[in-house]
N, C-alpha and C positions, 0 to 999 in steps of 0.2 A: 737508450731513449731520449728522444731531442726534449730539450727545454728551452722554453720561451719567456724573457723578462720582458714587460712593459714599462718602462719609464715613462713617467708625465712629469711635468713642472711648467710652472709660469716663467716668462723673464720678466725682471726687474724693469718698469718703465723709464728709472733713473738711467741718466745718460752715462753716469760715473760706473753705476755697477753692468751696466751694458758694456763699457768700453773693457771695465777689468775682466767680463766673463771671456768676451772675444780675444782679450790679450791670452788668458789663460787657455785659450781653444787652438793658439798658435803651437803650443806643445803638446794639449790634451789629445787634440785628435789624432795627430799624427805615431804618437805613442797608442791610441786606440786601434789604430790601422795595422800594428805591429803585433799587437795584442789579438787581435782577431786571428791573426794567422797561426800565432802561438798556440792558443787556446779555443783553436777551432769554431768561432761563430761570427755570424754576419750581422751586419745593423743596418737599419735603415730607419730616417729620421721623416717623421711628417707635423705639419702645423696646418691651423685653419688661418692663419695670417695674424690672429690677434695678440698674437705673445706665448699662447699655449703650446708645449711641444710634446708630442710622442715619439718615443722611440722605441723601435722593435729589436731585440737583441734574441737570435735565435743561436742557440748553442748544439753541436751536433749529438753530446750526449752528458749526462748528468755529471758524469766526472770530468767533463774540460770544464762545466760551470765550477765544482769544487776546485779544481786547480787555479782558475782563473781568481776565484776569492779569496783564497787562500795564501795567495801572494800577496806580500805588504805593498808592494810597490803599484799596484794593479787596485787594492782598496784605497790607500793613501790619495791616488790620483783621482778616485772618485769621490773621496771624502772632499777633497779641496774644490772639486768641481761643484759640489752639492752647498758649498756656501756663497757660491755665487748663482744661485736660483732660487726660486721658493715656490712650496706648495709643492715638494717633490713627491711623489710616491713610486714605489717599486713594486710589482707582482711577479710572481713565478709560476708559471703553468706548465703542464705536460699534456701530451697527447690524451684523449679520452678513453677511456677504458667502459666497453659495453658492462654494465654487471646488471644481468635479469634479476629482478625481482624474484624472491624465492615462493 
C-alpha cells in the first residue's frame, strides 16, 4: 500500500533565517535525493509564492516509509530542517477504502 506524506510550512521572512535554511539545503536536498532512491519515495514541492510551502512525499509502501523514518540519519536531518522553518505540519495519508455502511 502506498503512503503519502504532506509537509506544510512557512519560510521565515528574516534574511538570516532564510540564508541558514538555504545553506542547510545545500546538503539536505542532495541527501533527500539519495534517500528517495534508497527508501522508494518521490518528492514534489509546491508554493503559492507567499513563503508557504507544500511538499508531497509519496512512498511506494508503508514498509518503505517505516524504513526511512526508523533510520537515525534520515530523522536527524529532518529535525535539523524543521528548526529552520516555522508552522510545520506533517500528515500521513493512505489510499481510500470503500467501506459500505452496514
